[in-house]
mmCIF file of the protein (N, C-alpha, C, O) and its ligand, coordinates in Angstrom:
data_MODEL
# 
_entry.id   MODEL 
# 
loop_
_entity.id 
_entity.type 
_entity.pdbx_number_of_molecules 
1 polymer     1 
2 non-polymer 1 
# 
_entity_poly.entity_id                      1 
_entity_poly.type                           'polypeptide(L)' 
_entity_poly.nstd_linkage                   no 
_entity_poly.nstd_monomer                   no 
_entity_poly.pdbx_seq_one_letter_code       MAQLSCPKCAGISNGKRGFWLWFFVIILFPIGLVLLLLKPKYTCSKCGFMFKQ 
_entity_poly.pdbx_seq_one_letter_code_can   MAQLSCPKCAGISNGKRGFWLWFFVIILFPIGLVLLLLKPKYTCSKCGFMFKQ 
_entity_poly.pdbx_strand_id                 A 
# 
loop_
_entity_poly_seq.entity_id 
_entity_poly_seq.num 
_entity_poly_seq.mon_id 
_entity_poly_seq.hetero 
1 1  MET n 
1 2  ALA n 
1 3  GLN n 
1 4  LEU n 
1 5  SER n 
1 6  CYS n 
1 7  PRO n 
1 8  LYS n 
1 9  CYS n 
1 10 ALA n 
1 11 GLY n 
1 12 ILE n 
1 13 SER n 
1 14 ASN n 
1 15 GLY n 
1 16 LYS n 
1 17 ARG n 
1 18 GLY n 
1 19 PHE n 
1 20 TRP n 
1 21 LEU n 
1 22 TRP n 
1 23 PHE n 
1 24 PHE n 
1 25 VAL n 
1 26 ILE n 
1 27 ILE n 
1 28 LEU n 
1 29 PHE n 
1 30 PRO n 
1 31 ILE n 
1 32 GLY n 
1 33 LEU n 
1 34 VAL n 
1 35 LEU n 
1 36 LEU n 
1 37 LEU n 
1 38 LEU n 
1 39 LYS n 
1 40 PRO n 
1 41 LYS n 
1 42 TYR n 
1 43 THR n 
1 44 CYS n 
1 45 SER n 
1 46 LYS n 
1 47 CYS n 
1 48 GLY n 
1 49 PHE n 
1 50 MET n 
1 51 PHE n 
1 52 LYS n 
1 53 GLN n 
# 
loop_
_struct_asym.id 
_struct_asym.entity_id 
A 1 
B 2 
# 
loop_
_chem_comp.id 
_chem_comp.type 
_chem_comp.mon_nstd_flag 
ALA 'L-peptide linking' y 
ARG 'L-peptide linking' y 
ASN 'L-peptide linking' y 
CYS 'L-peptide linking' y 
GLN 'L-peptide linking' y 
GLY 'peptide linking'   y 
ILE 'L-peptide linking' y 
LEU 'L-peptide linking' y 
LYS 'L-peptide linking' y 
MET 'L-peptide linking' y 
PHE 'L-peptide linking' y 
PRO 'L-peptide linking' y 
SER 'L-peptide linking' y 
THR 'L-peptide linking' y 
TRP 'L-peptide linking' y 
TYR 'L-peptide linking' y 
VAL 'L-peptide linking' y 
ZN  non-polymer         . 
# 
_pdbx_entity_nonpoly.entity_id   2 
_pdbx_entity_nonpoly.name        ? 
_pdbx_entity_nonpoly.comp_id     ZN 
# 
_pdbx_nonpoly_scheme.asym_id         B 
_pdbx_nonpoly_scheme.entity_id       2 
_pdbx_nonpoly_scheme.mon_id          ZN 
_pdbx_nonpoly_scheme.ndb_seq_num     1 
_pdbx_nonpoly_scheme.pdb_seq_num     101 
_pdbx_nonpoly_scheme.auth_seq_num    101 
_pdbx_nonpoly_scheme.pdb_mon_id      ZN 
_pdbx_nonpoly_scheme.auth_mon_id     ZN 
_pdbx_nonpoly_scheme.pdb_strand_id   A 
_pdbx_nonpoly_scheme.pdb_ins_code    . 
# 
loop_
_atom_site.group_PDB 
_atom_site.id 
_atom_site.type_symbol 
_atom_site.label_atom_id 
_atom_site.label_alt_id 
_atom_site.label_comp_id 
_atom_site.label_asym_id 
_atom_site.label_entity_id 
_atom_site.label_seq_id 
_atom_site.pdbx_PDB_ins_code 
_atom_site.Cartn_x 
_atom_site.Cartn_y 
_atom_site.Cartn_z 
_atom_site.occupancy 
_atom_site.B_iso_or_equiv 
_atom_site.pdbx_formal_charge 
_atom_site.auth_seq_id 
_atom_site.auth_comp_id 
_atom_site.auth_asym_id 
_atom_site.auth_atom_id 
_atom_site.pdbx_PDB_model_num 
ATOM   1   N  N  . MET A 1 1  ? 83.607  73.141 86.641  1.00 0.00 ? 1   MET A N  1 
ATOM   2   C  CA . MET A 1 1  ? 84.258  74.489 86.132  1.00 0.00 ? 1   MET A CA 1 
ATOM   3   C  C  . MET A 1 1  ? 84.145  74.254 84.484  1.00 0.00 ? 1   MET A C  1 
ATOM   4   O  O  . MET A 1 1  ? 83.944  73.194 83.890  1.00 0.00 ? 1   MET A O  1 
ATOM   5   N  N  . ALA A 1 2  ? 84.312  75.386 84.025  1.00 0.00 ? 2   ALA A N  1 
ATOM   6   C  CA . ALA A 1 2  ? 84.246  75.619 82.537  1.00 0.00 ? 2   ALA A CA 1 
ATOM   7   C  C  . ALA A 1 2  ? 85.489  75.102 81.862  1.00 0.00 ? 2   ALA A C  1 
ATOM   8   O  O  . ALA A 1 2  ? 86.593  75.253 82.385  1.00 0.00 ? 2   ALA A O  1 
ATOM   9   N  N  . GLN A 1 3  ? 85.321  74.493 80.703  1.00 0.00 ? 3   GLN A N  1 
ATOM   10  C  CA . GLN A 1 3  ? 86.321  73.920 79.894  1.00 0.00 ? 3   GLN A CA 1 
ATOM   11  C  C  . GLN A 1 3  ? 86.143  74.434 78.478  1.00 0.00 ? 3   GLN A C  1 
ATOM   12  O  O  . GLN A 1 3  ? 85.052  74.599 77.933  1.00 0.00 ? 3   GLN A O  1 
ATOM   13  N  N  . LEU A 1 4  ? 87.349  74.674 77.933  1.00 0.00 ? 4   LEU A N  1 
ATOM   14  C  CA . LEU A 1 4  ? 87.639  75.167 76.588  1.00 0.00 ? 4   LEU A CA 1 
ATOM   15  C  C  . LEU A 1 4  ? 88.723  74.520 75.940  1.00 0.00 ? 4   LEU A C  1 
ATOM   16  O  O  . LEU A 1 4  ? 89.661  74.000 76.543  1.00 0.00 ? 4   LEU A O  1 
ATOM   17  N  N  . SER A 1 5  ? 88.586  74.557 74.691  1.00 0.00 ? 5   SER A N  1 
ATOM   18  C  CA . SER A 1 5  ? 89.789  74.046 73.957  1.00 0.00 ? 5   SER A CA 1 
ATOM   19  C  C  . SER A 1 5  ? 90.837  75.007 73.585  1.00 0.00 ? 5   SER A C  1 
ATOM   20  O  O  . SER A 1 5  ? 90.554  76.113 73.124  1.00 0.00 ? 5   SER A O  1 
ATOM   21  N  N  . CYS A 1 6  ? 91.988  74.625 73.769  1.00 0.00 ? 6   CYS A N  1 
ATOM   22  C  CA . CYS A 1 6  ? 93.230  75.531 73.673  1.00 0.00 ? 6   CYS A CA 1 
ATOM   23  C  C  . CYS A 1 6  ? 93.311  76.057 72.075  1.00 0.00 ? 6   CYS A C  1 
ATOM   24  O  O  . CYS A 1 6  ? 93.315  75.330 71.082  1.00 0.00 ? 6   CYS A O  1 
ATOM   25  N  N  . PRO A 1 7  ? 93.372  77.436 72.108  1.00 0.00 ? 7   PRO A N  1 
ATOM   26  C  CA . PRO A 1 7  ? 93.468  78.139 70.768  1.00 0.00 ? 7   PRO A CA 1 
ATOM   27  C  C  . PRO A 1 7  ? 94.995  77.702 69.923  1.00 0.00 ? 7   PRO A C  1 
ATOM   28  O  O  . PRO A 1 7  ? 95.251  77.953 68.745  1.00 0.00 ? 7   PRO A O  1 
ATOM   29  N  N  . LYS A 1 8  ? 95.725  77.111 70.743  1.00 0.00 ? 8   LYS A N  1 
ATOM   30  C  CA . LYS A 1 8  ? 97.112  76.858 70.115  1.00 0.00 ? 8   LYS A CA 1 
ATOM   31  C  C  . LYS A 1 8  ? 97.046  75.304 69.740  1.00 0.00 ? 8   LYS A C  1 
ATOM   32  O  O  . LYS A 1 8  ? 97.242  74.949 68.577  1.00 0.00 ? 8   LYS A O  1 
ATOM   33  N  N  . CYS A 1 9  ? 96.800  74.502 70.632  1.00 0.00 ? 9   CYS A N  1 
ATOM   34  C  CA . CYS A 1 9  ? 96.950  73.047 70.522  1.00 0.00 ? 9   CYS A CA 1 
ATOM   35  C  C  . CYS A 1 9  ? 95.536  72.237 70.483  1.00 0.00 ? 9   CYS A C  1 
ATOM   36  O  O  . CYS A 1 9  ? 95.560  71.035 70.217  1.00 0.00 ? 9   CYS A O  1 
ATOM   37  N  N  . ALA A 1 10 ? 94.367  72.866 70.737  1.00 0.00 ? 10  ALA A N  1 
ATOM   38  C  CA . ALA A 1 10 ? 93.282  72.359 70.802  1.00 0.00 ? 10  ALA A CA 1 
ATOM   39  C  C  . ALA A 1 10 ? 93.047  71.394 71.903  1.00 0.00 ? 10  ALA A C  1 
ATOM   40  O  O  . ALA A 1 10 ? 92.125  70.578 71.922  1.00 0.00 ? 10  ALA A O  1 
ATOM   41  N  N  . GLY A 1 11 ? 94.087  71.571 72.957  1.00 0.00 ? 11  GLY A N  1 
ATOM   42  C  CA . GLY A 1 11 ? 93.915  70.593 74.157  1.00 0.00 ? 11  GLY A CA 1 
ATOM   43  C  C  . GLY A 1 11 ? 92.955  71.066 75.135  1.00 0.00 ? 11  GLY A C  1 
ATOM   44  O  O  . GLY A 1 11 ? 92.411  72.146 74.905  1.00 0.00 ? 11  GLY A O  1 
ATOM   45  N  N  . ILE A 1 12 ? 92.636  70.378 76.275  1.00 0.00 ? 12  ILE A N  1 
ATOM   46  C  CA . ILE A 1 12 ? 91.572  70.824 76.994  1.00 0.00 ? 12  ILE A CA 1 
ATOM   47  C  C  . ILE A 1 12 ? 92.296  71.748 78.070  1.00 0.00 ? 12  ILE A C  1 
ATOM   48  O  O  . ILE A 1 12 ? 93.365  71.532 78.641  1.00 0.00 ? 12  ILE A O  1 
ATOM   49  N  N  . SER A 1 13 ? 91.433  72.837 78.198  1.00 0.00 ? 13  SER A N  1 
ATOM   50  C  CA . SER A 1 13 ? 91.830  73.858 79.142  1.00 0.00 ? 13  SER A CA 1 
ATOM   51  C  C  . SER A 1 13 ? 90.760  74.194 80.238  1.00 0.00 ? 13  SER A C  1 
ATOM   52  O  O  . SER A 1 13 ? 89.577  74.383 79.959  1.00 0.00 ? 13  SER A O  1 
ATOM   53  N  N  . ASN A 1 14 ? 91.263  74.252 81.487  1.00 0.00 ? 14  ASN A N  1 
ATOM   54  C  CA . ASN A 1 14 ? 90.256  74.330 82.581  1.00 0.00 ? 14  ASN A CA 1 
ATOM   55  C  C  . ASN A 1 14 ? 90.274  75.866 83.081  1.00 0.00 ? 14  ASN A C  1 
ATOM   56  O  O  . ASN A 1 14 ? 91.352  76.441 83.235  1.00 0.00 ? 14  ASN A O  1 
ATOM   57  N  N  . GLY A 1 15 ? 89.120  76.468 83.314  1.00 0.00 ? 15  GLY A N  1 
ATOM   58  C  CA . GLY A 1 15 ? 88.999  77.782 83.698  1.00 0.00 ? 15  GLY A CA 1 
ATOM   59  C  C  . GLY A 1 15 ? 89.289  77.736 85.371  1.00 0.00 ? 15  GLY A C  1 
ATOM   60  O  O  . GLY A 1 15 ? 88.734  76.955 86.146  1.00 0.00 ? 15  GLY A O  1 
ATOM   61  N  N  . LYS A 1 16 ? 90.276  78.746 85.730  1.00 0.00 ? 16  LYS A N  1 
ATOM   62  C  CA . LYS A 1 16 ? 90.749  78.874 87.227  1.00 0.00 ? 16  LYS A CA 1 
ATOM   63  C  C  . LYS A 1 16 ? 90.368  80.186 87.723  1.00 0.00 ? 16  LYS A C  1 
ATOM   64  O  O  . LYS A 1 16 ? 90.407  81.185 87.004  1.00 0.00 ? 16  LYS A O  1 
ATOM   65  N  N  . ARG A 1 17 ? 90.029  80.202 88.841  1.00 0.00 ? 17  ARG A N  1 
ATOM   66  C  CA . ARG A 1 17 ? 90.102  81.478 89.712  1.00 0.00 ? 17  ARG A CA 1 
ATOM   67  C  C  . ARG A 1 17 ? 90.970  81.422 90.914  1.00 0.00 ? 17  ARG A C  1 
ATOM   68  O  O  . ARG A 1 17 ? 90.939  80.578 91.809  1.00 0.00 ? 17  ARG A O  1 
ATOM   69  N  N  . GLY A 1 18 ? 91.765  82.475 90.791  1.00 0.00 ? 18  GLY A N  1 
ATOM   70  C  CA . GLY A 1 18 ? 92.903  82.445 91.728  1.00 0.00 ? 18  GLY A CA 1 
ATOM   71  C  C  . GLY A 1 18 ? 92.449  82.456 93.285  1.00 0.00 ? 18  GLY A C  1 
ATOM   72  O  O  . GLY A 1 18 ? 91.276  82.537 93.649  1.00 0.00 ? 18  GLY A O  1 
ATOM   73  N  N  . PHE A 1 19 ? 93.433  82.375 94.036  1.00 0.00 ? 19  PHE A N  1 
ATOM   74  C  CA . PHE A 1 19 ? 93.313  82.416 95.406  1.00 0.00 ? 19  PHE A CA 1 
ATOM   75  C  C  . PHE A 1 19 ? 92.780  84.030 96.029  1.00 0.00 ? 19  PHE A C  1 
ATOM   76  O  O  . PHE A 1 19 ? 91.944  84.287 96.894  1.00 0.00 ? 19  PHE A O  1 
ATOM   77  N  N  . TRP A 1 20 ? 93.556  84.853 95.279  1.00 0.00 ? 20  TRP A N  1 
ATOM   78  C  CA . TRP A 1 20 ? 93.422  86.156 95.701  1.00 0.00 ? 20  TRP A CA 1 
ATOM   79  C  C  . TRP A 1 20 ? 92.024  86.706 95.240  1.00 0.00 ? 20  TRP A C  1 
ATOM   80  O  O  . TRP A 1 20 ? 91.459  87.580 95.897  1.00 0.00 ? 20  TRP A O  1 
ATOM   81  N  N  . LEU A 1 21 ? 91.497  86.194 94.136  1.00 0.00 ? 21  LEU A N  1 
ATOM   82  C  CA . LEU A 1 21 ? 89.948  86.565 93.815  1.00 0.00 ? 21  LEU A CA 1 
ATOM   83  C  C  . LEU A 1 21 ? 88.867  86.129 94.807  1.00 0.00 ? 21  LEU A C  1 
ATOM   84  O  O  . LEU A 1 21 ? 87.902  86.832 95.107  1.00 0.00 ? 21  LEU A O  1 
ATOM   85  N  N  . TRP A 1 22 ? 89.134  84.810 95.327  1.00 0.00 ? 22  TRP A N  1 
ATOM   86  C  CA . TRP A 1 22 ? 88.230  84.335 96.375  1.00 0.00 ? 22  TRP A CA 1 
ATOM   87  C  C  . TRP A 1 22 ? 88.475  85.153 97.635  1.00 0.00 ? 22  TRP A C  1 
ATOM   88  O  O  . TRP A 1 22 ? 87.478  85.532 98.249  1.00 0.00 ? 22  TRP A O  1 
ATOM   89  N  N  . PHE A 1 23 ? 89.736  85.485 98.115  1.00 0.00 ? 23  PHE A N  1 
ATOM   90  C  CA . PHE A 1 23 ? 90.001  86.386 99.208  1.00 0.00 ? 23  PHE A CA 1 
ATOM   91  C  C  . PHE A 1 23 ? 89.354  87.581 99.107  1.00 0.00 ? 23  PHE A C  1 
ATOM   92  O  O  . PHE A 1 23 ? 88.752  87.983 100.102 1.00 0.00 ? 23  PHE A O  1 
ATOM   93  N  N  . PHE A 1 24 ? 89.354  88.279 98.035  1.00 0.00 ? 24  PHE A N  1 
ATOM   94  C  CA . PHE A 1 24 ? 88.597  89.697 97.890  1.00 0.00 ? 24  PHE A CA 1 
ATOM   95  C  C  . PHE A 1 24 ? 86.998  89.460 98.010  1.00 0.00 ? 24  PHE A C  1 
ATOM   96  O  O  . PHE A 1 24 ? 86.275  90.186 98.693  1.00 0.00 ? 24  PHE A O  1 
ATOM   97  N  N  . VAL A 1 25 ? 86.558  88.395 97.289  1.00 0.00 ? 25  VAL A N  1 
ATOM   98  C  CA . VAL A 1 25 ? 85.232  87.935 97.343  1.00 0.00 ? 25  VAL A CA 1 
ATOM   99  C  C  . VAL A 1 25 ? 84.570  87.880 98.767  1.00 0.00 ? 25  VAL A C  1 
ATOM   100 O  O  . VAL A 1 25 ? 83.455  88.341 99.009  1.00 0.00 ? 25  VAL A O  1 
ATOM   101 N  N  . ILE A 1 26 ? 85.392  87.258 99.684  1.00 0.00 ? 26  ILE A N  1 
ATOM   102 C  CA . ILE A 1 26 ? 85.028  87.005 100.934 1.00 0.00 ? 26  ILE A CA 1 
ATOM   103 C  C  . ILE A 1 26 ? 85.139  88.215 101.859 1.00 0.00 ? 26  ILE A C  1 
ATOM   104 O  O  . ILE A 1 26 ? 84.294  88.522 102.700 1.00 0.00 ? 26  ILE A O  1 
ATOM   105 N  N  . ILE A 1 27 ? 86.197  88.819 101.628 1.00 0.00 ? 27  ILE A N  1 
ATOM   106 C  CA . ILE A 1 27 ? 86.657  90.247 102.390 1.00 0.00 ? 27  ILE A CA 1 
ATOM   107 C  C  . ILE A 1 27 ? 85.588  91.268 102.094 1.00 0.00 ? 27  ILE A C  1 
ATOM   108 O  O  . ILE A 1 27 ? 85.011  91.845 103.016 1.00 0.00 ? 27  ILE A O  1 
ATOM   109 N  N  . LEU A 1 28 ? 85.297  91.514 100.765 1.00 0.00 ? 28  LEU A N  1 
ATOM   110 C  CA . LEU A 1 28 ? 84.298  92.487 100.402 1.00 0.00 ? 28  LEU A CA 1 
ATOM   111 C  C  . LEU A 1 28 ? 82.793  92.090 100.449 1.00 0.00 ? 28  LEU A C  1 
ATOM   112 O  O  . LEU A 1 28 ? 81.938  92.898 100.087 1.00 0.00 ? 28  LEU A O  1 
ATOM   113 N  N  . PHE A 1 29 ? 82.463  90.823 100.905 1.00 0.00 ? 29  PHE A N  1 
ATOM   114 C  CA . PHE A 1 29 ? 81.170  90.342 100.837 1.00 0.00 ? 29  PHE A CA 1 
ATOM   115 C  C  . PHE A 1 29 ? 80.334  91.458 101.296 1.00 0.00 ? 29  PHE A C  1 
ATOM   116 O  O  . PHE A 1 29 ? 80.756  92.220 102.166 1.00 0.00 ? 29  PHE A O  1 
ATOM   117 N  N  . PRO A 1 30 ? 79.156  91.605 100.758 1.00 0.00 ? 30  PRO A N  1 
ATOM   118 C  CA . PRO A 1 30 ? 78.518  90.967 99.577  1.00 0.00 ? 30  PRO A CA 1 
ATOM   119 C  C  . PRO A 1 30 ? 78.958  91.766 98.241  1.00 0.00 ? 30  PRO A C  1 
ATOM   120 O  O  . PRO A 1 30 ? 78.716  91.283 97.135  1.00 0.00 ? 30  PRO A O  1 
ATOM   121 N  N  . ILE A 1 31 ? 79.574  92.936 98.381  1.00 0.00 ? 31  ILE A N  1 
ATOM   122 C  CA . ILE A 1 31 ? 80.035  93.598 97.126  1.00 0.00 ? 31  ILE A CA 1 
ATOM   123 C  C  . ILE A 1 31 ? 81.025  92.755 96.361  1.00 0.00 ? 31  ILE A C  1 
ATOM   124 O  O  . ILE A 1 31 ? 81.035  92.762 95.130  1.00 0.00 ? 31  ILE A O  1 
ATOM   125 N  N  . GLY A 1 32 ? 81.898  91.992 97.115  1.00 0.00 ? 32  GLY A N  1 
ATOM   126 C  CA . GLY A 1 32 ? 82.828  91.142 96.328  1.00 0.00 ? 32  GLY A CA 1 
ATOM   127 C  C  . GLY A 1 32 ? 82.309  90.174 95.477  1.00 0.00 ? 32  GLY A C  1 
ATOM   128 O  O  . GLY A 1 32 ? 83.039  89.617 94.658  1.00 0.00 ? 32  GLY A O  1 
ATOM   129 N  N  . LEU A 1 33 ? 81.013  89.889 95.592  1.00 0.00 ? 33  LEU A N  1 
ATOM   130 C  CA . LEU A 1 33 ? 80.470  88.745 94.626  1.00 0.00 ? 33  LEU A CA 1 
ATOM   131 C  C  . LEU A 1 33 ? 80.474  89.270 93.139  1.00 0.00 ? 33  LEU A C  1 
ATOM   132 O  O  . LEU A 1 33 ? 80.347  88.498 92.188  1.00 0.00 ? 33  LEU A O  1 
ATOM   133 N  N  . VAL A 1 34 ? 80.631  90.653 92.995  1.00 0.00 ? 34  VAL A N  1 
ATOM   134 C  CA . VAL A 1 34 ? 80.734  91.210 91.616  1.00 0.00 ? 34  VAL A CA 1 
ATOM   135 C  C  . VAL A 1 34 ? 81.948  90.628 91.071  1.00 0.00 ? 34  VAL A C  1 
ATOM   136 O  O  . VAL A 1 34 ? 81.988  90.484 89.849  1.00 0.00 ? 34  VAL A O  1 
ATOM   137 N  N  . LEU A 1 35 ? 82.953  90.268 91.776  1.00 0.00 ? 35  LEU A N  1 
ATOM   138 C  CA . LEU A 1 35 ? 84.240  89.894 91.186  1.00 0.00 ? 35  LEU A CA 1 
ATOM   139 C  C  . LEU A 1 35 ? 84.010  88.624 90.604  1.00 0.00 ? 35  LEU A C  1 
ATOM   140 O  O  . LEU A 1 35 ? 84.837  88.231 89.781  1.00 0.00 ? 35  LEU A O  1 
ATOM   141 N  N  . LEU A 1 36 ? 83.045  87.916 90.878  1.00 0.00 ? 36  LEU A N  1 
ATOM   142 C  CA . LEU A 1 36 ? 82.853  86.513 90.373  1.00 0.00 ? 36  LEU A CA 1 
ATOM   143 C  C  . LEU A 1 36 ? 82.110  86.648 88.939  1.00 0.00 ? 36  LEU A C  1 
ATOM   144 O  O  . LEU A 1 36 ? 81.858  85.640 88.280  1.00 0.00 ? 36  LEU A O  1 
ATOM   145 N  N  . LEU A 1 37 ? 81.811  87.800 88.544  1.00 0.00 ? 37  LEU A N  1 
ATOM   146 C  CA . LEU A 1 37 ? 81.315  88.064 87.168  1.00 0.00 ? 37  LEU A CA 1 
ATOM   147 C  C  . LEU A 1 37 ? 82.420  88.129 86.097  1.00 0.00 ? 37  LEU A C  1 
ATOM   148 O  O  . LEU A 1 37 ? 82.271  87.965 84.886  1.00 0.00 ? 37  LEU A O  1 
ATOM   149 N  N  . LEU A 1 38 ? 83.560  88.401 86.770  1.00 0.00 ? 38  LEU A N  1 
ATOM   150 C  CA . LEU A 1 38 ? 84.912  88.378 85.853  1.00 0.00 ? 38  LEU A CA 1 
ATOM   151 C  C  . LEU A 1 38 ? 85.306  87.001 85.350  1.00 0.00 ? 38  LEU A C  1 
ATOM   152 O  O  . LEU A 1 38 ? 85.280  85.988 86.048  1.00 0.00 ? 38  LEU A O  1 
ATOM   153 N  N  . LYS A 1 39 ? 85.689  87.056 84.026  1.00 0.00 ? 39  LYS A N  1 
ATOM   154 C  CA . LYS A 1 39 ? 86.023  85.817 83.490  1.00 0.00 ? 39  LYS A CA 1 
ATOM   155 C  C  . LYS A 1 39 ? 87.280  85.193 84.077  1.00 0.00 ? 39  LYS A C  1 
ATOM   156 O  O  . LYS A 1 39 ? 88.270  85.861 84.374  1.00 0.00 ? 39  LYS A O  1 
ATOM   157 N  N  . PRO A 1 40 ? 87.182  83.823 84.234  1.00 0.00 ? 40  PRO A N  1 
ATOM   158 C  CA . PRO A 1 40 ? 88.458  83.178 84.837  1.00 0.00 ? 40  PRO A CA 1 
ATOM   159 C  C  . PRO A 1 40 ? 89.349  82.998 83.724  1.00 0.00 ? 40  PRO A C  1 
ATOM   160 O  O  . PRO A 1 40 ? 88.979  83.126 82.557  1.00 0.00 ? 40  PRO A O  1 
ATOM   161 N  N  . LYS A 1 41 ? 90.602  82.680 84.095  1.00 0.00 ? 41  LYS A N  1 
ATOM   162 C  CA . LYS A 1 41 ? 91.664  82.550 83.193  1.00 0.00 ? 41  LYS A CA 1 
ATOM   163 C  C  . LYS A 1 41 ? 91.702  81.034 82.865  1.00 0.00 ? 41  LYS A C  1 
ATOM   164 O  O  . LYS A 1 41 ? 91.473  80.163 83.704  1.00 0.00 ? 41  LYS A O  1 
ATOM   165 N  N  . TYR A 1 42 ? 91.984  80.823 81.686  1.00 0.00 ? 42  TYR A N  1 
ATOM   166 C  CA . TYR A 1 42 ? 92.047  79.370 81.300  1.00 0.00 ? 42  TYR A CA 1 
ATOM   167 C  C  . TYR A 1 42 ? 93.528  79.021 80.983  1.00 0.00 ? 42  TYR A C  1 
ATOM   168 O  O  . TYR A 1 42 ? 94.274  79.779 80.363  1.00 0.00 ? 42  TYR A O  1 
ATOM   169 N  N  . THR A 1 43 ? 93.866  77.865 81.444  1.00 0.00 ? 43  THR A N  1 
ATOM   170 C  CA . THR A 1 43 ? 95.175  77.263 81.316  1.00 0.00 ? 43  THR A CA 1 
ATOM   171 C  C  . THR A 1 43 ? 95.090  75.895 80.630  1.00 0.00 ? 43  THR A C  1 
ATOM   172 O  O  . THR A 1 43 ? 94.452  74.960 81.114  1.00 0.00 ? 43  THR A O  1 
ATOM   173 N  N  . CYS A 1 44 ? 95.728  75.833 79.545  1.00 0.00 ? 44  CYS A N  1 
ATOM   174 C  CA . CYS A 1 44 ? 95.790  74.612 78.801  1.00 0.00 ? 44  CYS A CA 1 
ATOM   175 C  C  . CYS A 1 44 ? 96.520  73.401 79.520  1.00 0.00 ? 44  CYS A C  1 
ATOM   176 O  O  . CYS A 1 44 ? 97.663  73.538 79.957  1.00 0.00 ? 44  CYS A O  1 
ATOM   177 N  N  . SER A 1 45 ? 95.898  72.349 79.615  1.00 0.00 ? 45  SER A N  1 
ATOM   178 C  CA . SER A 1 45 ? 96.609  71.086 80.508  1.00 0.00 ? 45  SER A CA 1 
ATOM   179 C  C  . SER A 1 45 ? 97.607  70.458 79.520  1.00 0.00 ? 45  SER A C  1 
ATOM   180 O  O  . SER A 1 45 ? 98.344  69.568 79.944  1.00 0.00 ? 45  SER A O  1 
ATOM   181 N  N  . LYS A 1 46 ? 97.696  70.874 78.159  1.00 0.00 ? 46  LYS A N  1 
ATOM   182 C  CA . LYS A 1 46 ? 98.611  70.056 77.255  1.00 0.00 ? 46  LYS A CA 1 
ATOM   183 C  C  . LYS A 1 46 ? 99.928  70.965 77.057  1.00 0.00 ? 46  LYS A C  1 
ATOM   184 O  O  . LYS A 1 46 ? 101.048 70.484 77.234  1.00 0.00 ? 46  LYS A O  1 
ATOM   185 N  N  . CYS A 1 47 ? 99.734  72.262 76.692  1.00 0.00 ? 47  CYS A N  1 
ATOM   186 C  CA . CYS A 1 47 ? 100.846 73.004 76.391  1.00 0.00 ? 47  CYS A CA 1 
ATOM   187 C  C  . CYS A 1 47 ? 101.195 74.117 77.296  1.00 0.00 ? 47  CYS A C  1 
ATOM   188 O  O  . CYS A 1 47 ? 102.199 74.820 77.176  1.00 0.00 ? 47  CYS A O  1 
ATOM   189 N  N  . GLY A 1 48 ? 100.153 74.241 78.351  1.00 0.00 ? 48  GLY A N  1 
ATOM   190 C  CA . GLY A 1 48 ? 100.370 75.348 79.393  1.00 0.00 ? 48  GLY A CA 1 
ATOM   191 C  C  . GLY A 1 48 ? 100.037 76.667 78.854  1.00 0.00 ? 48  GLY A C  1 
ATOM   192 O  O  . GLY A 1 48 ? 100.443 77.572 79.583  1.00 0.00 ? 48  GLY A O  1 
ATOM   193 N  N  . PHE A 1 49 ? 99.483  77.015 77.904  1.00 0.00 ? 49  PHE A N  1 
ATOM   194 C  CA . PHE A 1 49 ? 99.255  78.369 77.283  1.00 0.00 ? 49  PHE A CA 1 
ATOM   195 C  C  . PHE A 1 49 ? 98.036  78.928 78.005  1.00 0.00 ? 49  PHE A C  1 
ATOM   196 O  O  . PHE A 1 49 ? 97.042  78.214 78.135  1.00 0.00 ? 49  PHE A O  1 
ATOM   197 N  N  . MET A 1 50 ? 98.065  80.165 78.480  1.00 0.00 ? 50  MET A N  1 
ATOM   198 C  CA . MET A 1 50 ? 97.037  80.752 79.366  1.00 0.00 ? 50  MET A CA 1 
ATOM   199 C  C  . MET A 1 50 ? 96.295  81.807 78.298  1.00 0.00 ? 50  MET A C  1 
ATOM   200 O  O  . MET A 1 50 ? 96.832  82.518 77.448  1.00 0.00 ? 50  MET A O  1 
ATOM   201 N  N  . PHE A 1 51 ? 94.998  81.678 78.602  1.00 0.00 ? 51  PHE A N  1 
ATOM   202 C  CA . PHE A 1 51 ? 94.242  82.719 77.902  1.00 0.00 ? 51  PHE A CA 1 
ATOM   203 C  C  . PHE A 1 51 ? 92.894  83.072 78.413  1.00 0.00 ? 51  PHE A C  1 
ATOM   204 O  O  . PHE A 1 51 ? 92.321  82.316 79.197  1.00 0.00 ? 51  PHE A O  1 
ATOM   205 N  N  . LYS A 1 52 ? 92.368  84.168 78.015  1.00 0.00 ? 52  LYS A N  1 
ATOM   206 C  CA . LYS A 1 52 ? 91.071  84.402 78.536  1.00 0.00 ? 52  LYS A CA 1 
ATOM   207 C  C  . LYS A 1 52 ? 90.001  84.266 77.459  1.00 0.00 ? 52  LYS A C  1 
ATOM   208 O  O  . LYS A 1 52 ? 90.139  84.922 76.426  1.00 0.00 ? 52  LYS A O  1 
ATOM   209 N  N  . GLN A 1 53 ? 88.969  83.487 77.613  1.00 0.00 ? 53  GLN A N  1 
ATOM   210 C  CA . GLN A 1 53 ? 87.950  83.019 76.749  1.00 0.00 ? 53  GLN A CA 1 
ATOM   211 C  C  . GLN A 1 53 ? 87.951  83.687 75.466  1.00 0.00 ? 53  GLN A C  1 
ATOM   212 O  O  . GLN A 1 53 ? 87.119  83.383 74.611  1.00 0.00 ? 53  GLN A O  1 
HETATM 213 ZN ZN . ZN  B 2 .  ? 97.381  74.008 74.375  1.00 0.00 2 101 ZN  A ZN 1 
# 
C-alpha cells in the first residue's frame, strides 16, 4: 500500500480503501473496477489526521 508523510506531523500515513469500496467493486464488476481509480484516504499512524493525497 502507498505511504505518505502526514502534512501535520510528518509521521507515516497509510493509504486505505474502505470495506464499502471493495463491496461495490465486486457487486458492480467489471464496471466497479473504475472505483479503484479513486484515490484512497490516508490516515496518519501518529496523530490520526486523515487526508487525501
Ligand atoms: Zn500526523
